[in-house]
C-alpha positions as CSV (number, residue, x, y, z in Angstrom):
1,M,85.6,-1.0,-38.6
2,T,82.4,0.4,-39.2
3,R,79.6,-1.8,-41.4
4,T,76.7,-0.2,-43.0
5,Y,73.7,-2.4,-43.8
6,I,71.2,0.4,-44.8
7,G,70.0,-0.1,-48.3
8,K,71.8,-3.6,-48.5
9,P,70.2,-6.8,-48.6
10,V,70.9,-8.9,-45.7
11,T,71.4,-12.5,-46.1
12,R,69.4,-14.6,-43.4
13,L,71.3,-17.5,-42.1
14,E,68.3,-19.8,-41.8
15,D,67.2,-19.3,-45.4
16,R,69.3,-22.0,-46.9
17,R,68.2,-24.7,-44.3
18,L,64.7,-24.0,-44.6
19,L,64.6,-23.7,-48.3
20,T,66.2,-27.1,-48.8
21,G,63.9,-28.8,-46.4
22,A,66.6,-29.3,-43.8
23,G,65.3,-26.9,-41.3
24,S,63.1,-27.7,-38.3
25,Y,59.6,-26.3,-37.7
26,I,57.7,-26.4,-34.5
27,D,55.2,-28.8,-36.0
28,D,58.3,-31.2,-36.6
29,V,58.7,-31.5,-32.9
30,K,57.4,-34.7,-31.3
31,L,57.8,-35.3,-27.5
32,P,57.1,-38.2,-25.5
33,G,53.3,-38.2,-24.1
34,M,52.7,-35.4,-26.1
35,S,49.0,-34.6,-27.1
36,T,47.5,-32.5,-30.1
37,M,44.3,-30.7,-30.3
38,A,41.8,-29.3,-32.8
39,I,39.9,-26.1,-32.7
40,L,36.6,-25.5,-34.4
41,R,35.8,-22.2,-35.1
42,S,32.3,-20.8,-36.2
43,P,31.7,-19.8,-39.9
44,Y,29.4,-17.1,-38.7
45,A,31.0,-14.0,-37.0
46,H,29.6,-12.8,-33.6
47,A,27.5,-16.0,-33.5
48,R,26.3,-17.0,-30.0
49,I,26.9,-20.8,-29.1
50,R,23.7,-22.0,-27.3
51,S,24.7,-25.7,-26.8
52,I,27.3,-28.2,-28.0
53,D,26.9,-32.1,-28.2
54,L,30.1,-33.5,-27.1
55,E,29.0,-37.2,-26.9
56,A,30.2,-38.1,-30.5
57,A,33.5,-36.5,-29.8
58,R,34.1,-38.3,-26.3
59,A,33.2,-41.6,-27.9
60,M,36.1,-41.3,-30.4
61,E,39.2,-43.4,-29.8
62,G,42.1,-41.4,-28.4
63,V,40.0,-38.3,-27.3
64,I,41.5,-37.3,-23.8
65,D,38.7,-34.6,-23.0
66,A,36.0,-32.7,-24.8
């Protein structure tokens, strides 16, 4: 039996789960001892960073490394 899918809509199996809020996303995963991080990007394209003062970040509670 040959099936042809060309020109026909294909029902994605995960759609109902994701649209109803029952799906899992990578951001939903929490593992023991897991850390999170933040990245700060420059608002200036091709800018050169001359120095970064990390003392305030290092003094914050919960900061592992900066």
